[in-house]
Structure formats: structure tokens, C-alpha cells
N, C-alpha and C positions, 0 to 999 in steps of 0.2 A: 024080478030085479030089473035093472035099468039097462039092459043090453041094447036097446034101440037107440039110446042117446049117444052112445060112444062109437057109433058106427062111423067109419072113416069114409070120406068122400073119395070115390074112385075116379081116377084120371084115365083119359084115353092115352095110349102110348103115342108119342110124337113121332111122326114119320118125316124124315128129312129126305128131300128129293136130291139125289146125287147126280151130278152131271160129270161126264167124262171130258176132261180138257187135256190137251197135250202139255206135258211137263216141259217148262222152259229152263234151260241151263245157261242161257246167255243173258247178260245184263243189257243187251241191245233192246231198244224199245220194240215192241211187237208190231207196231204199225210202220216200221222202217223196212226197206228192202234188205234181204239177206246179203252177206258178203259174196263176192265173186272170186273164186279161186282159179287163177290161170297159171299155166306154166310160164315161167319167166326165162327168157334166153339170157343166161348169165354171161355169155360171150359178148353180148352187146355192151355190157357195163364194165368200166375199169375197176379193178379191185383196189381198195384202199389198203396199203400195206403200212404196218407200223414197224419201224425199225426196232429190232430187239438187240439187246446187249448179248454178245456172244462171250460166254465165260470161258476163259482159257484156263487150262489146267496149269497151276503154278509149278514151276520147277524150283523146288526148295533146296536142291542139291548144291546150288552155287551160292547159297546164302552164307554170309560170313558172320560168325558170332564172336563178340569180344570176350577175351579172357577176363578173369577177375582183376588181374594186374593192370590190364589196359583200361578197364573201367575205372579202377581206383586212381590211376594216373590222370585220366581226363577230368575226373571230379576234383582232384587236388588242384590241377591247373585252373579249372573253372572257378574254384573258391578263391584262388589267388587273384584272378581277374576281378571277381566280385569285390574283394577287399580293397582293391585299388580304385574302384568306382566312387563317384560322388554319392555320399550317403543320403543326400536330400531326395534322390530318386529311388524309390523302392525297387528291389531286384530279387531274383531267386535263380537257383541252378536247377536244370532239368537234364537228366541223363537219358539218352536215346535208347529205346528198345526196338526190337524188330518191327513191332506193330506201328511204331512212329515213323519209320523210314522206309518200309516196304510193305506191300499188301494193302492194309487198311488205311494208312496215312491219316491217322487220328492222333491228335496230341492233347492228352489230358493235362491240365495245369493244376498248380497247387490251389486247393479249394479255399483255404483261409486267405491266401493272397487275392484270389479272384473276388471273394466276398467283400474284402476291404477296399480294393482299388479299382476294380473293373465295373462297367455298367451292368445293371441287373436286367437288361433286355438284349435280345439278339443284336449284335453290332458288327461293324467292320472294324477290325483291328489291324493296323499296319505293322509289319515286321521290317525293320531297317537293319541291313547287314553292315559289316565293318567298312564296306565300300560305299555306303549311303544309298544303296539300291533299295527301293521300296517294294514290298510284296503285300498286297491286301489279302487278308484272310477273314473268315467268318468265325466270330466268337459266339459260342452258345452257352449262356450262363447257367441254364438248368443242368447242363452236362459238364460245366466248367472246363471247356476245352476249345481247341481250334479245329475247324473242319475245312470247308472249302478254301482253297488257296494254300493250305499248309503243304500239300503235296508238291506244289510248284516250288515252294521255298526249299523243302527237303531235297528234291531232285536237283535243283539248280546249284545247291551247295554240296552235293554228293555226300549227304549225311549217312552215317552207318551206325550199326549197333555199337554202343559204348561211347560214342561222342557225347560230350557234355556241352550244354548251351547255357549261357547266362542271359536272362531276360531282364532288361532294365527298363522300367516304365518311364519314358521321357515326356509323354503327353497322356491325357486321359485314355486315348485309344491308340497309342503307338509304343512299340517296344524297340529299343536298340538291342540287337542280338549279337553276342560274342560267342564264337565257336572254338572249342578246344577238342582236338582230335585224339581218339583212342589210339590211332596208329602212331602218334608221337612217342608212345612208350617204346616201340620197337627201335625208333631212331636213337633214343637216349640209352637204351640197353645195349646197343651195338657198339 
């Protein structure tokens, strides 16, 4: 038979010469000098201090909540004020909640009103009180509310839970604000 023709060519096993090299764990180039670690005298350097806000525990025991009668009274009075306003300027009534007048000081506005009448980008919106004092605030359209500056207005006017405000848009970014007090209910009931 033909056993001689099918004989496979035998190869010599390949020997790879292995070199031992130190393993590098640094991305620093090998021909550069290594780092020098020295003790640093930290007393020689001024420390940079970043002021931190100190959160105070809130005393909620003195918070005053409006009754349903007080809230209804202020809303009714605010709606009367709104009805007497010039109808060519759009307006809405907003009742104050504790989060609007203490603590967070964030005022969410009527979404449909904001989409129809206010800018669609972050803007400064001025609040003008009944004495024509102006208070700049920051209007955030994505959240449809007033942020920076609202606290100053709320504190300056002593707003409390249950008070109702009438916001009348007199310019593209200015509201005339009329305040009706929930505490007025106690005066009329007495």
C-alpha cells in the first residue's frame, strides 16, 4: 500500500525564549524618574475652609395652621378682589400653605396660567404689592413656580397659612399682588 506517501512532515517544537521583566503598574514612562514622597508639614500651609450651612432643627410647635373657616373666608375675599379687577389683565387666586410661607418658601403657580401667560425660560418676575413696593423673584417654568426672592416677599408681608393672594399679571413679567388675610375671619366673627 501507499503508506510512505501520506507521511506527515514532522516539525520541531518551537522554543520561546522567556525573559523576566519587572511588572509595571504605573502609567508613568519608564525612562522618567520615580516620584519622591516626602513628609509635608501641614502646619506651614493655611487650610482652606468651605463654609457649611448649619441646619437648625425646626421648631414646628409654634407653627399656626389656618382653620377651614379662615381659609374659606380669605379665598372668598380674594375672589371678590379678583372680580373687581380689570379683566384685560389675567389673574388667579392662590391660597397659602405652610410650605409657601415657612420652611421651604417655594410657591407653585397655576400650571395652565403659567403656560399661557409667562415666559418659557427661567426669568425674573417682579411682585408688586399694594404699596407699589417691588420684589424681584425667580420664575422657573419647568416647575411652574417662584423660587429665589419669594421668601423675601412672604416674610416682608407676614404671610401665614390660609392667607389668599390675588396675582394680576400687569406686564409680561410683573404681578400686582393683593393679599387677603385668613386672620380677618376672626375679626368679623367677633
